[in-house]
C-alpha positions as CSV (number, residue, x, y, z in Angstrom):
1,M,230.3,169.5,193.0
2,E,233.4,169.4,191.6
3,K,235.7,166.8,191.7
4,I,239.0,167.1,194.3
5,K,242.2,166.8,192.4
6,K,244.4,164.1,194.2
7,K,247.9,164.5,195.1
8,S,250.1,162.3,192.5
9,L,251.4,159.0,193.9
10,N,254.9,159.0,195.6
11,R,257.0,158.3,198.1
12,E,256.0,161.8,200.0
13,T,252.5,161.6,199.5
14,A,252.4,157.5,200.1
15,G,254.3,158.1,203.5
16,I,257.0,155.5,202.1
17,T,260.4,156.4,203.4
18,E,262.6,153.2,203.3
19,K,265.8,153.2,201.1
20,L,266.5,149.6,199.8
21,P,269.9,148.9,198.3
22,I,270.5,148.2,195.1
23,K,270.4,143.9,194.8
24,V,268.4,143.6,191.8
25,I,268.9,145.1,187.9
26,Q,265.7,144.7,185.8
27,Y,265.3,145.0,182.3
28,G,262.1,146.5,181.3
29,E,259.6,148.3,183.0
30,G,256.7,146.7,181.6
31,N,253.6,145.5,182.6
32,F,254.5,142.0,183.3
33,L,257.6,142.4,185.3
34,R,256.1,144.8,187.6
35,A,253.0,142.5,187.9
36,F,255.1,139.4,188.4
37,V,259.1,139.7,189.7
38,D,258.4,143.0,191.7
39,Y,255.5,142.1,193.1
40,V,257.4,138.8,194.6
41,I,260.8,141.2,195.2
42,D,258.2,143.5,197.1
43,K,256.4,140.9,199.1
44,L,259.7,138.7,199.3
45,N,260.9,142.0,201.4
46,K,257.3,142.4,203.5
47,K,257.4,139.0,204.3
48,A,260.9,137.6,204.9
49,D,262.8,140.7,205.3
50,F,264.7,140.3,201.8
51,N,265.8,144.1,201.9
52,A,266.5,144.1,197.5
53,G,266.0,147.3,195.9
54,V,265.6,147.5,192.2
55,A,266.9,149.3,189.9
56,V,264.8,149.4,186.3
57,I,266.2,149.5,183.2
58,Q,264.5,151.0,180.0
59,P,265.4,148.5,177.1
60,L,264.1,150.8,174.4
61,A,264.3,154.7,174.0
62,V,261.1,154.8,174.2
63,G,259.4,153.9,177.7
64,M,258.0,154.6,181.1
65,V,261.1,155.2,183.6
66,D,260.4,159.1,183.4
67,V,256.8,158.0,184.8
68,L,258.0,155.8,186.9
69,N,260.3,158.3,188.6
70,E,258.3,160.7,188.9
71,Q,256.5,158.2,191.2
72,D,259.8,157.2,193.3
73,G,259.2,154.0,191.8
74,L,255.8,153.4,193.4
75,Y,252.5,151.9,191.8
76,N,249.6,149.9,192.7
77,L,249.2,146.4,191.6
78,F,245.1,145.3,191.4
79,M,245.1,141.4,191.6
80,K,241.7,139.9,190.4
81,G,240.3,136.1,189.8
82,I,239.4,132.9,191.6
83,K,241.7,131.0,193.9
84,K,240.4,127.5,195.1
85,G,237.4,128.3,194.1
86,K,236.7,131.9,195.6
87,E,236.5,134.9,193.9
88,I,239.8,137.4,195.4
89,Q,240.3,140.9,194.6
90,E,243.3,141.8,196.0
91,Q,245.6,145.4,195.4
92,E,249.2,146.5,197.4
93,T,251.3,149.2,196.6
94,I,254.7,147.8,195.2
95,S,257.9,149.6,196.7
96,C,260.9,147.9,195.8
97,I,261.5,149.8,193.0
98,Q,264.2,152.5,194.0
99,K,265.4,154.0,190.6
100,G,264.8,153.9,186.9
101,I,267.1,154.5,184.2
102,N,267.0,155.5,180.7
103,P,270.5,154.1,179.0
104,Y,269.8,156.1,175.8
105,E,269.8,159.2,178.1
106,D,271.9,157.9,181.4
107,Y,274.1,155.8,179.9
108,Q,277.6,156.1,182.4
109,V,274.1,156.2,185.4
110,Y,273.4,152.6,184.0
111,L,277.1,151.5,183.4
112,D,277.7,152.3,187.1
113,L,275.8,150.1,188.4
114,A,278.2,147.5,188.1
115,K,279.9,149.1,191.1
116,E,277.0,148.0,193.4
117,E,278.3,146.2,196.3
118,Q,275.1,144.4,197.1
119,L,273.9,143.7,193.2
120,E,273.5,139.9,193.2
121,F,270.6,139.5,190.5
122,L,270.0,140.3,187.1
123,I,266.4,140.0,185.7
124,S,264.7,140.9,182.2
125,N,262.0,140.4,180.2
126,T,262.9,142.2,176.9
127,T,260.4,139.8,175.1
128,E,260.9,137.3,172.8
129,A,262.6,139.1,170.0
130,G,264.9,140.9,173.1
131,I,267.6,137.9,173.1
132,A,269.3,138.6,170.0
133,F,272.5,139.6,168.7
134,D,273.3,142.5,166.7
135,E,277.0,141.8,165.5
136,N,277.0,146.0,165.2
137,D,277.2,146.7,168.8
138,T,280.5,147.5,169.8
139,L,282.3,147.8,173.3
140,E,282.2,151.8,172.9
141,G,279.8,152.2,170.7
142,Y,276.7,153.3,173.5
143,P,273.7,153.3,173.8
144,H,273.9,149.7,172.7
145,S,271.2,148.1,170.0
146,S,270.7,144.5,172.1
147,F,269.9,144.3,175.4
148,P,272.6,141.2,175.3
149,A,275.0,143.6,174.4
150,K,273.7,145.6,177.4
151,V,274.3,143.3,179.6
152,T,277.6,142.3,178.7
153,A,278.8,146.0,178.7
154,L,277.7,145.9,182.0
155,L,279.1,142.8,183.2
156,Y,282.3,143.5,181.8
157,K,282.5,147.0,183.8
158,R,281.7,145.0,187.2
159,F,284.3,142.1,186.1
160,Q,287.0,145.5,185.8
161,H,285.5,147.0,188.7
162,F,285.9,144.5,190.9
163,N,289.2,142.8,189.6
164,G,287.5,139.7,188.6
165,A,286.4,138.8,192.4
166,K,284.5,135.2,192.7
167,D,281.6,137.1,195.0
168,K,281.1,139.6,192.4
169,G,279.4,137.3,190.2
170,L,275.3,138.1,189.5
171,S,272.3,135.4,189.2
172,I,270.9,135.9,185.8
173,I,267.1,134.9,185.7
174,P,265.8,136.0,182.4
175,C,262.1,135.9,182.5
176,E,261.2,136.2,177.8
177,L,259.3,133.9,176.8
178,I,261.5,131.8,174.8
179,N,262.8,128.1,175.8
180,Y,266.3,127.9,177.9
181,N,266.0,131.6,178.0
182,A,269.0,131.9,180.4
183,D,271.1,129.7,178.1
184,A,270.6,131.6,174.9
185,L,270.9,134.7,177.0
186,K,274.7,133.9,178.0
187,E,275.7,132.6,174.4
188,M,274.8,135.8,173.1
189,I,277.2,137.6,176.3
190,L,280.3,135.3,175.2
191,K,279.6,135.9,171.5
192,Y,279.8,139.5,171.9
193,A,282.6,138.8,174.6
194,S,284.3,137.2,171.3
195,L,283.6,139.3,169.1
196,W,285.0,142.6,170.9
197,K,287.8,140.9,171.7
198,L,287.8,140.6,175.5
199,E,290.3,138.8,178.1
200,D,289.7,135.0,178.9
201,K,289.8,135.9,182.3
202,F,286.3,137.6,181.6
203,I,284.6,134.9,179.7
204,S,286.0,132.4,182.2
205,W,284.7,134.6,185.0
206,I,281.4,135.3,182.9
207,K,281.0,131.3,183.0
208,D,282.5,130.1,187.0
209,H,281.1,132.7,188.6
210,N,277.7,134.3,187.0
211,D,274.9,131.8,187.4
212,F,272.7,131.2,184.1
213,H,269.2,130.3,185.3
214,N,266.2,129.2,182.7
215,T,262.9,129.7,183.5
216,L,259.0,129.5,183.1
217,V,256.8,132.4,183.5
218,D,252.6,132.3,183.9
219,R,250.6,134.8,184.5
220,I,247.8,136.9,182.7
221,V,248.2,141.2,182.9
222,P,246.2,142.5,181.3
223,G,248.1,145.8,182.2
224,Y,246.6,149.5,182.6
225,P,242.8,149.6,182.8
226,K,242.2,152.0,180.7
227,D,238.4,151.4,180.4
228,D,237.8,151.2,183.8
229,I,240.7,153.5,185.0
230,D,238.1,155.9,186.8
231,A,236.7,152.6,188.8
232,Y,240.2,151.9,189.9
233,Q,241.8,155.9,191.2
234,E,239.0,155.8,193.0
235,K,240.1,153.4,195.6
236,L,242.9,155.0,196.0
237,E,244.3,157.7,198.1
238,Q,246.8,159.4,195.5
239,E,246.3,159.9,191.6
240,D,248.4,156.8,190.2
241,K,249.9,156.9,186.4
242,L,251.2,153.5,186.5
243,I,248.2,151.3,187.8
244,V,248.7,147.3,186.7
245,S,246.3,145.2,186.8
246,A,247.0,140.9,186.8
247,E,244.8,137.5,187.3
248,V,245.9,136.1,190.7
249,F,247.4,132.8,189.6
250,L,251.0,133.1,189.5
251,L,253.6,130.5,188.3
252,W,257.8,130.6,188.1
253,V,259.8,127.7,187.4
254,I,263.8,128.6,188.0
255,E,266.1,126.0,186.9
256,G,268.4,126.1,190.0
257,D,270.2,124.5,192.9
258,E,270.3,125.0,196.7
259,K,272.8,128.2,196.2
260,L,269.6,129.9,194.4
261,K,267.2,128.6,197.4
262,S,270.0,130.5,199.8
263,K,270.0,133.5,197.9
264,I,266.2,133.7,197.5
265,P,263.7,133.3,201.0
266,F,261.0,132.0,197.4
267,D,260.0,129.2,201.1
268,K,259.2,132.0,202.9
269,I,256.3,133.4,201.1
270,D,253.0,131.8,199.7
271,E,253.6,131.8,196.1
272,N,253.5,129.1,193.5
273,I,257.7,129.6,192.7
274,L,259.6,126.6,191.8
275,I,263.4,125.8,191.8
276,V,263.8,122.9,190.2
277,D,266.3,120.6,188.2
278,D,264.7,120.6,185.3
279,L,261.9,122.8,184.3
280,Q,261.0,121.1,180.5
281,P,258.9,118.8,182.6
282,Y,256.8,122.4,183.8
283,R,256.7,123.4,180.0
284,T,255.3,120.3,179.0
285,R,252.6,120.6,181.7
286,K,251.6,124.0,181.2
287,V,251.6,122.8,176.9
288,R,249.7,119.9,177.1
289,I,247.2,121.1,180.2
290,L,246.8,125.1,179.9
291,N,247.4,125.3,176.2
292,G,246.0,122.2,175.5
293,A,242.8,122.5,177.3
294,H,242.4,126.0,175.0
295,T,242.9,124.0,172.2
296,T,240.7,120.9,172.9
297,M,238.0,123.4,174.1
298,V,238.0,125.9,170.7
299,P,235.9,123.8,167.8
300,F,234.1,121.8,170.1
301,S,232.9,124.9,172.1
302,I,232.1,126.9,169.3
303,L,230.3,124.1,167.5
304,Y,228.2,123.4,170.8
305,G,227.7,127.5,170.7
306,N,229.3,128.6,173.8
307,E,231.9,132.0,172.8
308,T,233.8,132.4,176.0
309,V,236.2,130.0,177.9
310,K,235.0,131.3,181.0
311,E,231.2,130.3,179.7
312,T,232.4,126.8,178.5
313,V,233.8,125.7,181.9
314,D,230.8,126.9,183.4
315,H,228.4,124.6,181.4
316,E,227.0,121.6,182.7
317,F,228.0,119.8,179.2
318,T,230.6,121.0,178.1
319,G,232.7,122.2,181.4
320,K,232.4,118.3,182.2
321,F,233.8,117.0,178.7
322,I,236.3,119.8,179.0
323,S,237.2,118.7,182.9
324,E,237.5,114.9,182.1
325,A,239.7,115.3,178.8
326,V,242.2,117.1,181.3
327,F,241.8,114.9,184.2
328,E,241.3,111.6,182.3
329,E,243.2,111.8,179.3
330,I,245.9,114.3,179.5
331,N,247.1,114.1,182.9
332,P,247.5,110.5,182.9
333,T,250.0,110.9,179.7
334,L,252.4,112.9,181.6
335,E,255.3,112.1,184.2
336,L,254.9,115.1,187.1
337,S,253.1,113.2,190.2
338,E,249.2,113.0,190.2
339,E,248.6,115.3,192.7
340,E,251.1,118.0,191.1
341,L,249.1,117.5,187.7
342,N,246.1,117.4,189.7
343,S,246.6,120.6,191.7
344,F,248.4,122.4,188.2
345,A,244.8,121.7,186.6
346,E,242.4,123.0,189.5
347,E,244.7,126.0,189.1
348,V,244.1,126.5,185.3
349,F,240.5,125.6,185.6
350,D,240.2,128.7,188.6
351,R,241.9,130.9,185.7
352,F,239.3,129.5,183.2
353,R,236.4,131.0,185.6
354,N,238.0,134.1,186.4
355,P,235.3,136.5,185.8
356,F,237.1,139.1,185.6
357,I,239.0,138.3,182.3
358,K,236.8,138.0,179.0
359,H,238.4,135.4,176.6
360,Q,236.6,134.8,173.5
361,L,236.7,131.2,172.1
362,S,237.2,133.1,168.5
363,S,239.9,134.8,169.7
364,I,242.1,131.4,170.5
365,A,241.6,129.9,167.1
366,L,244.3,131.2,165.0
367,N,246.1,128.0,163.9
368,S,244.1,125.4,165.1
369,I,246.1,122.6,163.1
370,S,249.4,123.2,164.1
371,K,248.0,124.0,167.8
372,F,246.4,120.7,167.8
373,K,249.8,118.8,166.5
374,V,252.1,120.8,169.6
375,R,249.5,120.5,172.4
376,V,246.9,117.8,172.0
377,L,248.4,115.1,169.6
378,P,251.0,114.5,171.8
379,S,248.4,113.8,175.1
380,L,246.3,111.2,172.6
381,L,249.2,109.5,171.1
382,T,250.5,108.8,174.2
383,F,247.6,107.8,175.8
384,Q,247.0,105.6,173.0
385,E,249.9,103.7,173.2
386,K,249.5,103.7,177.5
387,Y,246.1,102.0,177.8
388,N,245.7,100.5,173.7
389,R,242.9,102.8,173.6
390,L,241.8,105.7,172.0
391,P,241.2,108.9,174.3
392,L,237.1,109.5,173.9
393,R,236.9,113.2,174.8
394,L,240.4,114.1,172.7
395,T,239.3,112.0,169.7
396,F,236.0,113.2,169.5
397,A,237.6,116.9,170.2
398,F,239.9,116.0,167.1
399,A,237.0,115.7,164.8
400,C,235.3,118.4,166.0
401,L,238.3,120.1,164.7
402,I,238.3,118.6,161.6
403,R,234.4,119.7,161.1
404,F,235.4,123.0,162.4
405,Y,237.3,123.7,159.6
406,K,234.8,123.2,156.7
407,G,234.3,126.8,158.1
408,E,230.4,126.7,158.5
409,W,227.9,125.4,161.0
410,N,223.9,125.8,160.8
411,G,224.2,128.3,158.2
412,E,227.0,130.3,160.1
413,I,230.2,131.1,159.3
414,L,232.7,129.5,161.7
415,P,235.8,131.9,162.8
416,V,238.4,130.0,160.8
417,K,241.5,131.5,160.9
418,D,244.9,129.4,158.9
419,D,247.1,130.3,156.2
420,E,245.8,129.9,153.2
421,K,247.2,126.4,152.3
422,T,245.9,124.9,155.3
423,T,242.1,125.8,155.1
424,S,242.3,125.0,151.3
425,E,243.6,121.3,151.9
426,L,240.8,121.1,154.5
427,K,238.2,122.4,152.5
428,Q,239.1,120.2,149.3
429,A,238.9,117.5,152.2
430,W,235.3,118.4,152.5
431,E,234.5,117.6,149.1
432,L,235.1,114.0,149.7
433,N,232.0,111.9,149.0
434,S,232.0,109.7,152.9
435,Y,233.2,110.8,156.1
436,N,235.5,108.0,156.2
437,E,237.6,109.0,153.3
438,I,237.5,112.7,155.1
439,A,239.3,111.5,157.6
440,E,241.8,109.3,156.3
441,R,242.3,112.1,153.8
442,V,243.3,115.1,156.6
443,L,244.9,111.9,159.2
444,K,247.1,111.0,155.9
445,N,248.5,114.6,155.6
446,G,251.8,114.7,157.0
447,N,252.2,118.8,156.3
448,F,249.3,118.8,159.2
449,W,250.9,116.3,161.7
450,D,254.2,115.2,160.3
451,R,253.3,111.5,159.9
452,D,250.7,109.3,158.3
453,L,248.1,109.4,161.3
454,T,245.7,106.3,159.9
455,E,248.5,104.2,161.3
456,V,247.3,104.9,164.6
457,P,244.9,101.7,165.2
458,Q,241.0,102.7,165.2
459,L,241.9,106.6,164.8
460,K,240.2,107.1,161.5
461,E,237.5,104.8,162.3
462,K,236.2,106.5,165.3
463,V,236.9,110.2,163.4
464,A,234.8,109.1,161.0
465,S,232.2,107.9,163.1
466,A,232.4,111.1,165.3
467,L,232.2,112.8,162.0
468,E,229.0,111.7,160.8
469,L,227.6,112.1,165.0
470,I,228.5,115.5,164.7
471,D,226.4,116.5,161.3
472,H,223.6,114.2,162.2
473,K,222.8,114.5,165.8
474,G,224.7,117.9,166.6
475,I,227.5,118.5,169.7
476,E,226.0,116.5,173.3
477,E,223.7,114.0,171.0
478,G,226.3,113.1,169.2
479,F,229.2,112.3,171.4
480,K,226.7,110.8,173.7
481,I,226.0,108.5,171.2
482,F,229.9,108.1,170.6
483,S,230.7,107.3,173.9
484,E,227.8,104.6,174.2
485,R,229.6,103.1,170.7
486,S,232.9,103.2,173.0
487,E,232.5,101.3,175.5
């Protein structure tokens, strides 16, 4: 039987006729922004009468705004994962995007957005490389090469069109994954204003009447599900070329004040969005708990015989080990409230158990030494300083890391991925005659840790003991004996 061809997704075929005023300019049309920011705006429109339309700017010459415009800004978002222990599968048709603009083809249409009366927000995700300065960009030479130059030109046009009106400044909320992302963007805008010799009144308007909000974003977005696309299309009435898939978990931390809270009613939707005075504790929380748990588990779990993150947390022994490392040894070293930390950690473990994401341990083994230094070592050292004893599991995991870099285990080659200098120095350490010497050589290496870790009370002795147990008793029995000796 011949397959019936569906109609293409657009506002007519979907029966979505509502037009929304442009309140948001969004730089970036990729999967992440569509599964994260546009999902949130769409939910605000539907649940809190936010009434915000989005104009999407294609930041590069090659992109997807043509397809987006073919579908009148519509697409379907599929969210899958675990929430509070329950398997969740949700689907939403996102309708907040009103138009897509390619400034490389329609620069004047792009600049005309500056005249939008109801425009309030500028949001972006142009990747970590996007917030950069190109001294060759000029005010007249469009389309500009850099994203900050495009923004500066648009803001200058808005400043001119509204004669520097105080209430026509924007809330600028970049989502690029760099620390202090809004501060960096503001710095670039001011550099362009200086390079282009724009008037002092414009510079004052940028500083005094535009609000720049640093952010932290977190959501796994696998994107267009090409391997299973037929199964996804079967669930839809129209053919959608822009389907995007994402996990259920979402975290958006924004540095802001009561003014921002009054402008965006985040409190009216049930999403994990926080407006805070300082997001650095939340960044630390993510690095220490989410990334720290990953880095703690990788060598330990590979040596045990697991292959994926989900397998690790589901297993009785390895799951208990990682859970106790996080809840009993990492969380107590952080400055946020116990309730907040435990809630975040529980969500992290739900994400680890996501049956829809197969996260290979070997794929996150890259640069494990430098990752351990940033993500796990601070928790280990803070715990020791706070409680005058070493954290049992993080110390054993440290030994597993060192053993992992030997490069083989039970006749199998281990997936060690690091620079040649690091792997060479660790292999040389494993040529020494005793576990004490190995532990001392590795812990003393300032290139690895930026300090001499043999100065940490009992760390060398504990790591040496764990290394010997790992080699002679294996991971599970070795940890059992290591725990008994530490009591």
